[in-house]
C-alpha positions in Angstrom: 15.0 5.6 18.8 15.3 7.0 22.4 12.2 8.3 24.2 13.3 12.0 23.8 13.9 11.4 20.0 10.5 9.8 19.7 9.0 12.8 21.3 10.8 15.2 18.9 9.9 13.0 15.9 6.3 12.8 17.1 5.9 16.6 17.0 7.5 16.8 13.6 5.4 14.1 12.0 2.1 15.5 13.4 2.9 19.1 12.5 4.0 18.0 9.0 0.8 16.0 8.5 -1.3 18.9 9.6 0.3 20.8 6.8 -0.7 18.0 4.3 -4.3 18.1 5.6 -4.4 21.9 5.2 -3.2 21.5 1.6 -5.9 18.9 1.0 -8.5 21.3 2.5 -7.2 24.1 0.2 -7.6 21.7 -2.8 -11.2 20.9 -1.9 -12.2 24.5 -1.4 -10.4 25.6 -4.6 -12.3 22.9 -6.5 -15.7 23.9 -5.3 -15.4 27.7 -5.1 -12.4 28.5 -7.4 -10.7 30.0 -4.3 -9.9 29.1 -0.8 -13.0 30.4 1.1 -12.2 31.2 4.7 -15.7 30.3 6.0 -15.8 27.0 4.2 -12.2 26.2 5.1 -12.5 26.9 8.8 -16.2 26.1 9.5 -16.3 22.8 7.7 -13.0 21.5 6.5 -11.0 22.5 9.6 -13.6 21.0 11.9 -12.1 18.1 14.1 -14.9 15.8 12.9 -13.9 16.2 9.3 -11.6 13.3 9.2 -8.8 12.1 6.9 -10.9 9.4 5.3 -13.5 11.8 4.2 -10.9 14.2 2.8 -9.4 11.3 0.7 -12.8 10.2 -0.5 -13.6 13.8 -1.7 -10.2 14.0 -3.4 -10.9 10.8 -5.3 -14.2 12.2 -6.5 -13.1 15.6 -7.5 -9.7 14.6 -9.0 -10.6 11.4 -11.0 -7.1 11.3 -12.6 -5.5 11.3 -9.2 -2.3 9.1 -9.0 -3.4 6.0 -7.1 0.2 5.2 -6.1 0.6 8.7 -4.5 -2.8 8.3 -2.8 -1.6 5.1 -1.2 1.6 6.8 -0.1 -0.6 9.5 1.4 -2.6 6.9 3.3 0.6 5.3 4.5 1.7 8.8 5.8 -1.5 9.0 7.7 -1.0 5.6 9.2 2.5 6.6 10.3 1.0 9.8 11.8 -1.5 7.8 13.7 1.3 5.6 15.2 3.1 8.7 16.4 -0.1 10.3 17.7 -1.7 7.4 19.4 0.9 4.8 20.4 2.8 5.1 23.7 3.9 5.3 26.4 6.7 2.8 26.9 6.0 -0.3 28.9 8.6 -2.2 30.9 9.0 -6.0 31.0 6.7 -7.5 33.5 9.4 -9.0 35.7 11.4 -5.8 36.0 13.1 -5.4 39.3 15.2 -2.3 38.6 13.4 0.1 36.4 16.5 2.3 36.0 18.3 -0.5 34.2 15.5 -1.9 32.1 14.6 -0.5 28.7 11.0 0.0 27.9 9.2 -0.5 24.5 6.1 0.7 22.8 4.0 -2.3 21.8 2.5 -2.5 18.3 -1.3 -1.9 18.5 -2.2 -4.9 16.3 0.2 -7.3 18.1 1.4 -6.3 21.6 4.2 -8.8 21.4 5.8 -6.7 18.7 7.5 -3.3 19.2 6.8 -0.3 17.0 10.0 0.7 15.2 9.5 4.5 15.3 12.9 5.0 13.8 11.9 3.2 10.6 8.5 4.9 10.5 10.1 8.3 10.9 12.6 7.6 8.0 9.7 6.4 5.8 7.7 9.5 6.6 10.5 11.9 6.0 11.5 10.2 2.7 7.9 10.1 1.4 6.3 13.3 2.6 8.2 15.8 0.2 7.0 13.9 -2.9 3.4 13.9 -1.6 3.5 17.5 -0.6 4.8 18.5 -4.0 2.1 16.4 -5.7 -0.7 17.9 -3.7 0.8 21.4 -4.5 0.7 20.5 -8.2 -3.0 19.6 -7.9 -3.8 22.8 -6.2 -1.9 24.9 -8.9 -3.7 23.0 -11.7 -7.0 24.1 -10.0 -5.6 27.6 -10.4 -4.8 28.0 -6.7 -1.9 30.1 -5.7 0.8 28.8 -3.4 3.1 31.1 -1.5 6.8 30.3 -1.9 9.3 30.3 0.9 
């Protein structure tokens, strides 16, 4: 994936994941209050310190029959989101003499000798996200929440 394509995909992945987190927040509020309460939603759930791990932990407690396979896919989507959000910029080979001819790479955070394959991560994210969004939407509706349709 070229740098400008990574930038575009980065925005799409992060924006889409924000929507997933918003849906999780709606589920949590719907469970506890039988509606999405604006004060609870924005003052607590929307707070930057209210992290993804805590959201998942709450989901597991309030939805005991949650599909574990889909939960793992949701965790994988979060990991992909984190790669896009936190990995970069490109680095060039250390013996580069002509930076205009050399191609950079973004090292993998767990092994800097490896390169992150953003193209594969993007394909996995876009293939998996619709299934997980639909599943979370089903949970919300089962809790008698109302989703607006496009």
